[in-house]
BAVO-508367 format. One record per atom (N, C-alpha, C, O): residue in three letters; z, y, x. Coordinates in steps of 0.2 Angstrom, whole numbers, plus 5000, padded with zeros to 4 digits. Layout:
ALAZYX...
//
This chain:
MET515950214880MET515550164886MET515450194893MET515250164898THR515650254893THR515650324900THR515950274905THR515650264911GLU516350244903GLU516750224910GLU516750174913GLU516950164919LEU516450114907LEU516150044905LEU515650054910LEU515650004915ARG515150104910ARG514550104910ARG514450104921ARG514250074926GLN514750154920GLN515250194928GLN515550104931GLN515250084936ARG515750094929ARG516150024932ARG515549964934ARG515549924939MET515049964928MET514349914929MET514049924933MET513749884937ILE513849984934ILE513250044939ILE513850024947ILE513549984951ASP514250044948ASP514750044954ASP514549964958ASP514249954963ALA514749924954ALA514749844954ALA514049844958ALA513949834964MET513549844952MET512549844954MET512749844958MET512749794961VAL512949924961VAL512649944966VAL513149934973VAL512949964979GLN513649884972GLN513949894979GLN513749804981GLN513749784987ARG513549754976ARG512849714977ARG512349724979ARG512149674983GLY511949764979GLY511449774981GLY510849774978GLY510349774981LEU510949774970LEU510349754965LEU509949804963LEU510149864961ALA509349784965ALA508849834964ALA508949884959ALA509349874955GLN508649924959GLN508450004954GLN508449944946GLN508949934942ARG507649934947ARG507549894943ARG507949854939ARG507849854933THR508449824943THR508449754940THR509449814934THR509749804928GLN509449874940GLN510149914936GLN509849934930GLN510149944924ASP509349954931ASP509249994922ASP509149954919ASP509449964913SER508649874920SER508649844914SER509349814911SER509349794905TYR510149794915TYR510449764912TYR510949824908TYR511349804904ILE510849894912ILE511249954909ILE510849944901ILE511149924896GLU510349944901GLU509749954893GLU509949904890GLU509849904884ALA510149854892ALA510249774888ALA510849804887ALA510949844882ILE511449784890ILE512349814886ILE512249864880ILE512649864875TYR511649924882TYR511749984880TYR511349944872TYR511749934867ARG510949924872ARG510649884865ARG511149844862ARG511249844855MET511449824865MET512049774860MET512849814860MET513349804856ALA512949844863ALA513249904861ALA513149934852ALA513449924847LYS512549974855LYS512249994847LYS511949954842LYS511849984837PHE511849874841PHE511849834838PHE512649834835PHE512749854829TYR513149814839TYR513949824834TYR514249884833TYR514849884830ARG513949934837ARG514250004839ARG515149994838ARG515449994833SER515150004845SER515849964847SER515849964853SER515249944855ASP516349974858ASP516449974864ASP516249894867ASP516649844865PRO515849884871PRO515449794873PRO516249744876PRO516349684876ALA516849814880ALA517549774884ALA517749714878ALA517949654880GLY517649744872GLY518049694864GLY517849634864GLY518249584863TYR517049634866TYR516749574862TYR517049514866TYR517249514872SER516949454860SER517049404860SER516249374863SER515749394863ALA516549304863ALA515949264866ALA515449234865ALA514949224868SER515649224856SER515449214851SER515149284848SER514749264843GLU515249354850GLU514849404847GLU514249404852GLU513649414850VAL514549394860VAL513849404863VAL513349344861VAL512749364860GLN513449274860GLN513149234857GLN512649244850GLN512049234850THR512949274846THR512649314839THR512249354842THR511649344841TYR512349404845TYR511749454846TYR511449424850TYR510849454850LEU511349384855LEU510649354859LEU510249304851LEU509749324850LEU510449254848LEU510449234846LEU510049254839LEU509649214836HIS510349354836HIS509849374832HIS509349414837HIS508949444834LEU509149414845LEU508649434847LEU508049394847LEU507449414847VAL508249334846VAL507649274846VAL507349254838VAL506749234837LYS507749274832LYS507949254826LYS507649324826LYS507149344829GLU507949354823GLU507649434820GLU507349474823GLU506849494820ARG507349494828ARG506749534835ARG506049494837ARG505549514839HIS506249434836HIS505549374838HIS505549404845HIS505049434845LEU505849404851LEU505849414857LEU505749344861LEU505949284859SER505349354866SER505349294870SER505949294874SER506249344876TYR505849204875TYR506449184878TYR506749214887TYR507349224889SER506249224890SER506349254894SER506549334894SER506949354898THR506249354889THR506649444888THR507549434886THR507949484886VAL507649374884VAL508349364882VAL508549354884VAL509049384886ASN508349284889ASN508749294896ASN508849344900ASN509349334904GLN508449394900GLN508649464905GLN509349504899GLN509549554902ALA509549504895ALA509849524890ALA510749464892ALA511249474894ALA510449394892ALA510949364893ALA511149354901ALA511549304903CYS510749384907CYS511049394911CYS511249454913CYS511449474918ALA511149504908ALA511549604910ALA512249554907ALA512749544910ALA512149524901ALA513149514898ALA513349464903ALA513949444904ARG512949434907ARG513549384911ARG513849434918ARG514349434921PHE513249494919PHE513449524925PHE514049574922PHE514449604926LEU514049584916LEU514749624913LEU515249574913LEU515649574917PHE515249544908PHE515849504907PHE516249474913PHE516749484915GLU515749444915GLU516049384921GLU516249444928GLU516749454931THR515849464927THR515949524938THR516349554937THR516849554939VAL516049614932VAL516349684931VAL517049654926VAL517549664930LEU517149634923LEU517649634915LEU518049544920LEU518549514918GLY517649524924GLY518249464925GLY518249404922GLY518449354925HIS518049394916HIS518149344911HIS517649264914HIS517049254914GLY518249214914GLY517549144917GLY517349124912GLY517549104906ARG516749114915ARG516049064911ARG516449014906ARG516249014900GLU516948974908GLU517148894905GLU517348964899GLU517148954893LEU517649004900LEU518149034894LEU517549084891LEU517449074885PHE517249114894PHE516649154890PHE516049134890PHE515649174893PRO515749084889PRO515149054891PRO514449104887PRO514449124881ILE513949114890ILE513649154888ILE512849114891ILE512849094896PRO512549104887PRO512049004888PRO511349074888PRO511149124885MET511149004895MET510349034895MET510049004893MET510348944893ALA509149014889ALA508648984885ALA508248954891ALA508148984896LYS508048894890LYS507648864896LYS507148894895LYS507048894889VAL506648924898VAL506148954897VAL505348904896VAL505048904902PRO505148894892PRO504448854894PRO504048874900PRO504048934901ALA503748824906ALA503348834910ALA502848844907ALA502548804903LYS502648914909LYS501648904907LYS501448934914LYS501748964918GLN500648884913GLN500348894921GLN499848984918GLN499549004914PRO500049004924PRO499549064924PRO498649054923PRO498349014927GLU498349084919GLU497749084920GLU497349144923GLU497449204922LEU497049104927LEU496849134934LEU496149144933LEU495749114929LEU496049204936LEU495449244935LEU494949224942LEU495249224948SER494249214941SER493749174944SER493549224949SER493549284946ARG493349234955ARG493149304960ARG492749314959ARG492449354963ALA492249294952ALA491749354952ALA491849394944ALA491449434941GLU492649374943GLU492949414939GLU493449464940GLU493549514937ILE493549434947ILE494049484951ILE493449544953ILE493549604955VAL492949524952VAL492649594956VAL492449624952VAL492249684954GLN492249604945GLN491949644938GLN492849644938GLN492949604943ILE493249664937ILE493849714937ILE493849774944ILE493849824942PHE493949764950PHE493849834954PHE493249864953PHE493149914957GLY492549834949GLY492149894947GLY492249924943GLY491849974942ALA492649904938ALA492749914932ALA493349994931ALA493550034927CYS493749984939CYS494050034937CYS493950114938CYS493650144943SER494350134933SER494150214930SER494050254936SER493550294937HIS494550244941HIS494750284946HIS494850254952HIS495150204953PRO494550284957PRO494550244964PRO495450234967PRO495550204972VAL495850264964VAL496450254967VAL496550164965VAL496650114968HIS496650184957HIS496650114956HIS496350044958HIS496649994958ARG495750064959ARG495350004961ARG495649984966ARG495749924964VAL495850014973VAL496150024979VAL496849984979VAL497049934983LEU497250024973LEU497649984972LEU497749924971LEU498149894974LEU497349904966LEU497149844963LEU496849754969LEU496849694969GLN496749804973GLN496349764979GLN496949754984GLN497049694986THR497449804985THR498249834989THR498549754984THR498749704988VAL498549734979VAL498849694977VAL498549634977VAL498849584979TYR497949614976TYR497649554977TYR497649544984TYR498149514985ALA497349554989ALA497449544997ALA498049565000ALA498149555006GLY498449584996GLY499149564998GLY499749524995GLY500149494997GLY499649514991GLY499849454987GLY500549474986GLY501149444986LEU500349564983LEU501349594983LEU501349604973LEU500849594969ARG501949614972ARG501949614965ARG502049694965ARG502349724969VAL501749704958VAL501549784954VAL502049844960VAL501949894963SER502649804959SER503249864962SER503449874968SER503849904971GLU502949824970GLU503049814979GLU502349864980GLU502349904985ALA501849864975ALA501249904979ALA501149984978ALA500750024980CYS501749984971CYS501750044970CYS502450104974CYS502650154972ALA502550054980ALA503450064981ALA503050084989ALA503350104993LEU502250064991LEU502250074999LEU502450135000LEU502750174996ARG502250145007ARG502150215009ARG501650205014ARG501550145016ILE501350275015ILE500550245022ILE500950225030ILE500750215036THR501650245028THR501850215038THR501950145034THR502350115038ASP501750125031ASP502050045029ASP501550005031ASP501549945031ILE500950035033ILE500250005035ILE500350015042ILE500550065045ASP500149965043ASP500449955053ASP499749905054ASP499749845052SER499049945058SER498549955060SER498449915067SER497849885068ALA498849925069ALA498849895075ALA498549845076ALA498449805071ALA498149825083ALA497749785083ALA497949695083ALA497649635081ASP498849715087ASP499049645088ASP499649645082ASP500249625084ARG499449665076ARG499949675072ARG499749665067ARG499849605064MET499249725064MET498849725055MET499249665050MET499149605048CYS499749715049CYS500249695043CYS500449755036CYS500449825037LEU500449745033LEU500749775028LEU501749765027LEU502049705026ARG501949825026ARG502649815027ARG503049835021ARG503249895019ILE503249755017ILE503449785009ILE504349805011ILE504649755012ALA504549845011ALA505249875013ALA505749855009ALA506349845011SER505549845003SER505949834995SER505749784992SER505349804987GLY505749714993GLY505449664989GLY505949634982GLY506449674981LYS505849594980LYS506249554975LYS506849554978LYS506949514983GLY507549584974GLY508249544978GLY508249604981GLY508849634980GLY507649634984GLY507949694989GLY507949674997GLY508149715002LYS507549614997LYS507149565003LYS506549615004LYS506149635000GLY506649635012GLY506049655016GLY505549595019GLY505749545022ARG504849615018ARG504649575022ARG503749585027ARG503549645027TYR503449545030TYR502749565029TYR502149515026TYR502049455025SER501849575025SER501149535021SER500649555026SER500749605029ILE499949505026ILE499349515030ILE499049595026ILE499049625021LEU498649605032LEU498249675031LEU497649655034LEU497549665040SER497049625030SER496349595033SER496049665033SER496149715030PRO495349645039PRO495049695040PRO494749725036PRO494449775036THR494649675028THR494149715023THR494649785020THR494449845018LEU495349765019LEU495549785015LEU495849845020LEU496249885018LEU495749845024LEU496149905030LEU495449935031LEU495549995029ALA494949925032ALA494550005028ALA494350005022ALA493750025020ALA494549975018ALA494450015011ALA495150065009ALA495150095004LEU495750065013LEU496450115013LEU496250155020LEU496550205021ARG495650135024ARG495850195027ARG495150265023ARG495250325023LEU494750225020LEU494150245016LEU494550315013LEU494450375014TYR495250265008TYR495350295002TYR495750355005TYR495650405002VAL496250355011VAL496750415014VAL496250425017VAL496350405023ARG495750445017ARG495350505023ARG495050555016ARG495050615016SER494750515010SER494750525003SER495250565000SER495150624999PHE495750544998PHE496050574994PHE496850594998PHE497350624994ARG497050585005ARG497350615009ARG498250605006ARG498650655005PRO498450555005PRO499150545001PRO499550585008PRO499350595014ARG500250605004ARG500650635010ARG501050585013ARG500950565018SER501550575010SER501950505011SER501850435004SER501750375006TRP501950444997TRP501650394994TRP501050374995TRP500550414995LEU500950324997LEU500050294998LEU499850284990LEU499350314989PHE500050244985PHE499750284979PHE500050314976PHE500450294973CYS499950394974CYS500350434971CYS500250434964CYS499850394961ASN500650484960ASN500250494952ASN500050554952ASN499750564958ALA499950604947ALA499350674945ALA499550704951ALA499350694957SER500350734949SER500850774954SER500650794959SER500550844962GLY500650714963GLY500650694971GLY501050704978GLY501050724984VAL501750674970VAL502350694976VAL502650634973VAL503050604977GLN502650614970GLN502950534966GLN502250494967GLN501650504968PRO502850404966PRO502450354969PRO501950334961PRO502250324956VAL501350324961VAL501250294954VAL501650244951VAL501850184954SER501750254945SER502250204942SER501950144939SER501450124937ILE502450114940ILE502050044938ILE501850004930ILE501649944928GLU502050074925GLU501650044919GLU501050094918GLU500750084913SER500650154925SER499950164926SER499750114930SER499250094928ALA500150074935ALA499650034939ALA499649964932ALA499149984929GLN499849934929GLN499849884923GLN499349904916GLN499049864911ARG499249974917ARG498650004913ARG498150014914ARG497850014909ALA497950024920ALA497150014925ALA497249954926ALA496649944923TYR497449904927TYR497449834928TYR497049814919TYR496449794918GLN497349824914GLN497249794908GLN496749834907GLN496249804906GLY496649934906GLY495949924905GLY495449924911GLY494849954908ALA495449914915ALA494949854920ALA494549814915ALA493949824913CYS495049764915CYS495049684911CYS494549704905CYS493949684904GLN495049754899GLN494549764894GLN493849794894GLN493449784889ARG493749834899ARG493049864898ARG492649804902ARG492049814901THR492849764906THR492549704907THR492349634904THR492049584906ARG492749664897ARG492949594894ARG493049554894ARG492749514890ILE493649544900ILE494049474902ILE494649484898ILE494949534897MET494649444895MET495349424890MET495749364891MET496149334887LYS495649354899LYS496449314899LYS496949324899LYS497049384901ARG497549294897ARG498349314896ARG498549334902ARG498349294906GLY498849384905GLY499249414909GLY499349494910GLY499049534907GLY499749504916GLY499549574917GLY499249574926GLY499049524929ILE499249644926ILE499149634935ILE499549584940ILE499349564945HIS499949554938HIS500449524941HIS499949444943HIS500249404946THR499349424940THR498949384939THR498749394945THR498849354949LEU498349474948LEU498249454954LEU498249424962LEU497849414966ARG499149424961ARG499649394964ARG499549314963ARG499649274967HIS499449304958HIS499249224955HIS498749194958HIS498649134959CYS498149254960CYS497649234964CYS497649224970CYS497249194973PHE497949254972PHE498049274980PHE498149214983PHE497949194989ALA498949154979ALA499349104982ALA498749054984ALA498649034989THR498249054976THR497649004976THR497348984979THR497148934981HIS497149054980HIS496249064986HIS496549044991HIS496348984993LEU497049074994LEU497249065000LEU497448975003LEU497448945009LEU497548944995LEU497848864996LEU497148844995LEU497048794998GLU496548874993GLU495848834992GLU495548854998GLU495148815001GLY495748915003GLY495348905009GLY495848895013GLY495848935018GLY496248845014GLY496348805018GLY497248815021GLY497548775024VAL497548895019VAL498048915023VAL498448855021VAL498248815016ASP499048855025ASP499448805022ASP500148855020ASP500248905021LEU500548795015LEU501048805010LEU501348865013LEU501248915010PHE501748855019PHE502248875021PHE502048945022PHE502248985019THR501548935026THR501449025027THR501149075021THR500949135021ILE501049035016ILE500949075010ILE501449075006ILE501449105001SER501949035008SER502649075005SER503249105008SER503749125006ARG502849125016ARG503149155019ARG502749245016ARG503149295015LEU502149255014LEU501849295014LEU502049325008LEU501949385008LEU502249285000LEU502549304995LEU503049324994LEU503149354989GLY503549304998GLY504249305000GLY504649274994GLY505049304990HIS504249214993HIS504649134990HIS505349144996HIS505449165002GLY505849124990GLY506549094996GLY506649034994GLY507148994996HIS506149004989HIS505948914993HIS505348924993HIS505048984991ILE505148864995ILE504448844995ILE504248784989ILE503748754989SER504848784984SER504548724979SER504148784973SER503648774969THR504548834976THR504148884969THR503548914971THR503248944967THR503248924978THR502448914979THR502148854979THR501548844979ALA502548804978ALA502248724976ALA501848714972ALA501348674973ARG502048764966ARG501648774957ARG501048784959ARG500648754956TYR500748824964TYR499948834964TYR499648764966TYR499148744962LEU499748734970LEU499748664971LEU499048634965LEU498448624965HIS499548644958HIS499248614951HIS498648654950HIS498248644945LEU498448714955LEU498048774949LEU497648774958LEU497648834960ILE497248734962ILE496748724963ILE496048704961ILE496048654958SER495448734961SER495048714960SER494648654965SER494748654971PRO494448614962PRO494348534967PRO493448574968PRO493248574974GLN493048614964GLN492448624966GLN492348684971GLN491848694975PHE492948714971PHE492748784977PHE492648754984PHE492948704986ARG492348784987ARG492148774996ARG492048805000ARG491548815003ALA492748855003ALA492748905007ALA492248925013ALA492348885018PRO491748975012PRO491348995016PRO491748985024PRO492248995027LYS491348965025LYS491448935034LYS491448985038LYS491648975044ASP490949055036ASP491049115040ASP491349175039ASP491249225043ILE491749165035ILE492349225032ILE493049185036ILE493049125036ASP493549225038ASP494249225038ASP494749205030ASP494949245026PRO494849125031PRO495149115025PRO495749175022PRO495849185016LEU496049215027LEU496449255025LEU496049335019LEU496149365014ASP495749335025ASP495249385022ASP494949405014ASP494449435012LEU495349395012LEU495149385000LEU494649425000LEU494149414996LEU494849505003LEU494249535000LEU493549545003LEU493049575001ALA493549495008ALA492749495013ALA492449435008ALA491949425007GLY493049385005GLY492649315002GLY492349334995GLY492049304991LEU492449404994LEU492249414986LEU491549434985LEU491149444980GLN491549454992GLN490549514994GLN490549554988GLN490349534982LEU490849614989LEU491049664984LEU490349714986LEU490049714992PRO490249734982PRO489849774984PRO489849854987PRO489349884988
//
């Protein structure tokens, strides 16, 4: 499998796939090869379909997880090995759309206060106030903070699909980041691991969020990405237009952002004396 693996890696690098995508694709093909104990280059379409069915019926994996394996297989057999989709069909499951369980503003305050380490608290605040994906927050460097009065933004160097963008840097978040930098003096990465030379891992960020939820006994479904959902919904409730939110989130299509319209609370009224883009100020943090 060594030669095929290298061909697949080269093809992904050539097309600019993100490192996380590369790793997940390689892992998915490795698991399929381990299942059949043979070179994947010789698999038939029915064998790939049988393996995907095994993941659903025997492994009881979610359809979204199985679709990741299907995407990896499509890349290998269509892009790398040159099999046409019509002659080598690899089905994708229709994933049921689930509405995220949003946090109230009071619950967000509780979660921030329950963080076991100040670094984790500022990390979660940055995810929420900037509408970032967890991978984007973990990859932030100090130089990605632009605090100039006429700029005030966070630079996302490599978002989903390798696309860069800018997100908002509110005065309240900037103040929190300045205090954090003065206290912990990170060198390059904004949020470092225990060694101080590597960025904090996505797994560590997820554990920090889940640990804070457990300590506050908030049991709503979802991981740290819930804070990004709250960012979009709370901005809509504050009167920010859909197009602006779509740009801040880095969505390719505004229809993706429009789903948050269904999550707006009809009871909420934004405070008149607070900038709707400064979500942390609206939380009345201690």
